[in-house]
N, C-alpha and C positions, 0 to 999 in steps of 0.2 A: 657425411658427418659435418657438424658445424666446425668452424675454424678453431684452432687451438687458442688464438687470442680471445675468442669469445669466452672461453672458459677461464682464461687467465686474467684478463683485464676487467671485464664486467659482462653481466648477462645481456647487456644491450648492444654489445659490439660483435659483429659477425666477421670482421676482418677479411678483406678481399681486394683484388686489383688486376687490370688488364696489362699485359706486358708493355714495358716502356721501350724506348729506343735504345740502341747500343751505347748511348751516352752514359747510362747507368752501368758502370763497369766496376764499381768499387765494393759491392756487397759480397760477403763470404758467409760460409756456414757458421763460423764463430760469431759473426756480427748478428746473425739471426737468433742464435741461442741466447746471446746477451740481450737482444731485444725482447725475447719472451720473458727472460728473468726480470728485466726492468718493468715490463708491463704487469707482471704478477705482483710487484711491490707497491703499486699505486694505492691499493687499499690495505696495505699492511701484510700482504702475503709473501711467501717465499716459494721459489721453484728450484728444485734440485734434482739431479739425476747422475747416473754413471755415464760419463762422456768418454768416447774413444774415437780416435781418428781412423778414417777409412781412406781408401785410395782417392776418393773424390769428395770427401767432406767429413761429416760427423755421424756417428751412430750413438743414439741416446737410449739408455736402458734404465729401468726402474725410476722413471720420472714421477716425482711426487710434488703436489702443490699443497702447502699448508697455510691455513688462515686462522690466526687467533682471533676470537670474537671479543668485542669490548665488554667491559663490566664483569670480567671473569665468567663469561657465559660458556667457556669451553673453547674447543678448537674444532675446525673442520679440516679433514684431510682427504685429498682425492688422488688416487693412484692412476696416473695417465699412461702407464704402460711404456711402450717403446715406439720410437719413430726415427727416421733418418733425415738428415739435412744434406742434400747433394749439391755441390757446386756444379753448375751447368756449363761452365767454361766461357760464358759471355757476360759475366757480372751478375747473373741471376742465380737464385738458389731455389731448389725444389724441395718441398717438404713431403716426404713419403710416409704414409701411414698404412697400417694393415687394412685389408678389405673388410675385416671384422675384428673388433676389439672389445674387451670388457674393461670398464673403468669402475673401480670400487670407491665408494664414498663412505667415510666414517665420521660421525660426530661423537666427540668425547666431552662430557661435562667435567666440572672441576672436581667431582667426587670419583672420577675414573670410570663412570658408567658410560658405555658406548652403544650407539645405534648404527647399524650398518645397512648399506644399500649398494646396488650395482646398476650400472648403465651399460648396455650393449649397443654399440654403434656399428652399422654395416653400410658400406658405400659402394656405389657403382659409378664408374667413370669420374672419379674425383681427381681434380687437378689443383695443386697448391703451389703457386709460384710467387716468390718474393723478389723484389728488385729495388733499386735506388741506392741510397747511401746510408751509413749508420745513423746519420742525423735525420733522414727522411726515408722511411721504408714504406713501400707499396706492396700490399698483399692481395694477389688475385686468386680467386677461387671459383671453380665451377664443378658441378656434379650432376650427373643424370638423375641419380636418386640417392637419398639418405634415409636410412631406417634406424630407429632407436627404440630401446626398451629399457624402462626404469622400474626397478623392483626393490621395495623396502619391506622386509618381513619382520625385522627385529625392532618392534615398536612398543610403546606403552600399551598396557592391557586394553584400554578403551578404544584404541585404533589398531585393529588386528593386522591389517595388511593394506599396502598401497602398491598398485602397479600402474604403469603408464607406458603406452607404446604408440608410435606414430611414424609418419613418413613425410618427406618433402621431395617433390619432383621438380626437376629443372631449375636447380639453384645456381645463381651466379651473383657476384658482387665484388666490391673493391673497398679496401680501407687504406688510408694514407695516414701514417703517424709521423709527426715531426717532433723533435725534442730540442728544447731550449730551457729558458727559465720557466716556461709553461709548456707542458706536453699537450699536443692537440692531435686528436684522431677524428678523421672524417670518414664516414662509412656510407656506402650505398649498397642495397641488396634487393633481390627479387627472386621469386620462385613461382612456378606455374600453378602448383596446387599443393595442398597439405591436408593431413588428417591426423587426428590424435584421439586415443581412447584412454580414459583414466578410470580405474576401478578402486574403490576403497571399501573395506569392511569394518564396521564399527560395532563394538560390543554395547549392548543396552542392558543395564542391570535388571534382572528378573525377567528378561525377554530374550528371544533368539536374536542373533546378530542381524544387522541391516546392511545390505550391500547396495552401493550407489555406483552406477556406471554412467559415465558422461562421454559422449562421442561428438567431436567437432570436426568439420571439414570446411574447406574453402577452395575457391579458384585462385586466381593470381593474387599474390601478395608482393608489395613493393614498399620501400621506405628508405629513409636516410637518418643518420645519427651523427651528432657532433659532440665530442667529449673533450673538455679542456680541464686539465688537472695541474696543480702545482708540482714542480719537479721533485720537491721534497716528499711528496705523497700526501695521503689523506688519513686523518685520525677519525675512524668511524664513531668514536665517542664524542667528537666535537666537530660536527659538520658545519657549524657556524663559522669556524675559522677557515675551513676550506672555501666556503662561499666568499668570505672577505678576501681570501687570497687569490680569487679568480676562478673558482670552480664553475663550470658551465656544463649542463647536460640538456640537449635539445634534440628533437627529432620529429619525424612524421611517419605515419604508417597507414597504408590503405589496403583493404581486403575486399575482394569481389566474390560474390556467391557464397557468403558465410552461412553455415547452418550448424545447429547443435541439437542433441537429444540427450536427455537425462532420465534414467529409469532407476527408481528405488524399489528394492524388493526385500522380502523377508520370507525365508523358507520357500524360495522359488515362486512366491506369489507377489505380483506387482502391487506395490502400495501406491505409487504415484509415477506418472510419466509426463514429461513436458518436452516440447520441441520449440525451437525458434529459428528464424532465418532472416537474412537481410541481403538485398541485392548488392549493397555496398556499405562499407563501414570504414570510417577514417578517424585517425587520432593525431592530434598535434600537441606537443608538450614542450615545456621549457622550465628549467630550474637554474637560477643564477642569483647574484646578490640582490637583485631587485625584487625577487619573489618567485613564486611558482605559478604556472598556468597550465591547464590541460583543457582541451576542447575536442569535440568531434561530432560529426553528423553521421547519420545512418539513413538509408532509404529503403522503402518497400519492406518493412519489418512485419513478420508474421509470428504470432505466438499461440501455442495451444497447450493446455494442461488438462490432464484427466486423472481421476482417482477411481480406479476400477472397484475398490471396496465401497465406494459411494456412487453407484450408477445413477446416471441422469444429471450429473453435475459437471459437465465439461465447461471449461473456461477457454475462450479463444477470441482472437481479434487480429486486426492488421492495422498498421500505421503507415501512412504515405511517407512521412519523414519525421525524424526526431534529431535534435541537436542539443548540446549542453556545453557550457563553459564555466570553469571555476578558476579564479585568480585571487592570490593573497600574498602579502609580504611575509617573509620568513624571519628576517633578522630584527634584533632590537635596534631601535632608532629613535632619535629625537624628533624626527619628522614623520609625516604620514605617507604611506605608500598606497598605490592603487589596489583596489579589490573589486571583484565582480562575481556575480552568480547569474547565469541565464539558463533558461530551459525553454525549448519550443517543440511542441508536438503538433503535427498537422495531419488531419485526416484519420483519426482513430475511429475504426469501425468495429463494433462488437458483433459476434456471431448472432444470428437471429434466434438460435436456441437459447442463448444467454438472455437476450431481450425478452423472450417468452416467459422466462422465469420471473422477471421483475415487472414486466408490463404485458400480462397475458391478453389484455383487452386491446392492445395497440393504441393506447391513448396518447403516448408521447411520440414526438417526431424521432425517427431513427437516423437523423442526419449525422454525418461524421463530426466528431468532437475535435475542436482546436483549443490549444492551450499555449499561452506565451507569457513568460515572466522574465523581465530583463532588469536586473539591479546592478548598479555600479556605485562606487564610493571610495572612501579612504579609511585605512586602519593604521594604528601605531602599536607596535609591540613594545611593552615595557619589560619583557622577559626574553632572555636569549634561549628560546625553546630548543634549539638544536645543539646547545652545549649541555648534553643530557646529564652529565654528572653534577652540574651546578644548578639545575632547574629548581630544586627544593630550596637551596640557599637564596636564589633570586626571589622566590615567592616571599620568603621571610623578610627580605629587605624592601618589599614594595611599600610598606606602610599603608596609607589610604589610597594609593594609586590602583587603578585597575590593571590587570595583566595585559589586556588588550583594550585600547581606546578607539572608539569610532570617531572619525572626524566628520564624515559626511555620508549621506546615502541618497541616491537618486533612483526613483522608480521610473526608468525610461519608458517602459511599456508593460501593461498588464492586459491580457485578453483571455477570457474563457467563453467559449461558444459551445453550447450543448443543449439538447432537448428543446430547441427553439428559443432559448434565451441567451443573452450575451452580457458579460460584465467586462468593462474596460477601466483603466485607471492610469494615472501618472502623478508624480509628486517629487519633492526634494526636501531634505532636512539637513541641517548642520547640528553638531552635538558639542556641548560644553562639559568636559569631564571634570572641570573644577567645581561644578555644582552637582553634587550627588545627593542633595537633600530634597530638592523640589519634587523629584520623582522617585524618592525613597530608594537610594542606592544606584540609580541609573543616571547616566549622563543626560543633562537637560537638553531636549531637542528644540529646534526652532525651524519651522517650515510649514508646508502645506501639502495635503494629499487630496486628490479629486478622484472620486469613483462614480461610474455611470453604469446603469443597468437598463436593459431593454427586454421586453417580453415576459416579465415576471408575473404580471396579472394573468395573462393567458396561461402561463405555466401553472399557476396556482389552481386554476380551474381544471386543468388536466390531472393534477395530482389528486384532486378530490375524486376523480373518476377511478383512480387506482385504489381507492379505499382508505386513504389517509383521512383521519377525522377532520371535519370541517373546522372545528374550533381551533385545532392546532394550526391549520393553514391561515385562518383569519387572524389569529394572534401574531403569527409571523409577519403577515402583511401590515398589520397595525404598527408593529415595531419598525418596519421599513418606512412607513409613512412618517413616523415620528422623527426619524433621523435622516430624512431625505426630502427633496423638493422635486416638483415636476421639471422635467428636462424637455421643454417643448420643442427645442431645436432638433431633437432626435425622435420625434413622433409622439403619439398619444400614450402608448404604454412604455414610457421611459422616465426614469427618475435619476437624480444625481445627489451626491453629498460631498461637501467640501469640509475637511477637517483641517484646522489651522492651530498650530502651537506657537504662541508669541514669546518674545524674549523674556517676559516676566513670568513665564510658566503658565499663562492663561491658555485654556483649551477651548476652542470654539467649533461648533458644528453648524454650518450654514449660517454663520453670524450669531448664533446663540451660544452664550458662554456656559460650558459644562463644568469647568474647574477654574 
């Protein structure tokens, strides 16, 4: 089973650690129980239970975690059952949990209506050891196998039932939590393989229910997480204050041999089935006062989708590699913060059956498709978006200011390579938000964008072989020639266009003024 601190502190923390030297001789069962209670309070929750002393530690019964949700959205309560904290006699504490336990989860809204669920956890060879001092606790955990089953049957009418079960094999990890003015938890974790199956049944008005089953599996998973929180805790209704007070969440995660399968059915008849897989999949993320960033590459991705009710329409392909990054500032600020969006796809190959549907004559090159777009720039928030209770008031106080102001934008790279043609580009602009008139409500840009294209003439000839009306193709090519010039440096079938916006609002294409 996952560590108790995972459930009490946050869904990102697995809590774990390898035994330290005998120098750590200060930790007691009472210290560990207090540590769990402090961890549960970080996001406004409380942990309580019936505590009794045993010969070698503490026995905890009827342990319950309560979390009030912000904005009067109700409360979440989790019954964590019972466990023992045993003093090992050398300054370490062992947490002993049942081989199988049921944890009940209840959500209650402000009107008193409740929705219930249960989670069954079964473990083989689980070891939970805590060591260190009350000011810095290390949590070690290993397990040969962890199995879980999650079932929610008491749901709104349109979502009739949700079940989830899965397993983790060969789990081990370590968390180290230190407490001062800021509480810091560093986590590392790994497991050899995992699998999960999720099934949900949804009611459709006037039709029979639809059941969706999703199965995911993977090989080795490993990662790390760092969480820094103010000792006074975090108000979920005002995460902006938490960030300004020093909140940090960052981590990495890598998965090998990932695969998933999703099947939608109605009356035991398959409506749609899709599968995907990746040889590797990685994620890196960080959230702090400077903003949020998430990025991740995947390699050897394969995707297949089929709708048996529409035979002959399979969709599928494979991608050699794909990666993406998103970055943006989160807090209201007088200055501009970094922002970025990038996406790169290399080696997209479509199934030949799919090509045959769109290109039965084989007129187009079936070369792998490449796509890259890399944008960076700066943004300024004039609204404290994460002070959720006051967002509407902040909007009212904006006046003529924009909620988000762009400061600059740079197209570092653009490349699209497909069916024998290629488009590339680069450019950079700055923006003046004090001038919202020149471009009718938009900040006035100043800068230059250059686009280049190769192989479009040859492509147009092949498109005619596909049956596209010649007048449509010629019309498009004439428009291209009107707004571009020959790019002799890149060959005979190459054109380019340069769009420039000047400080006075003038817009030029290849030196010809358009506005």
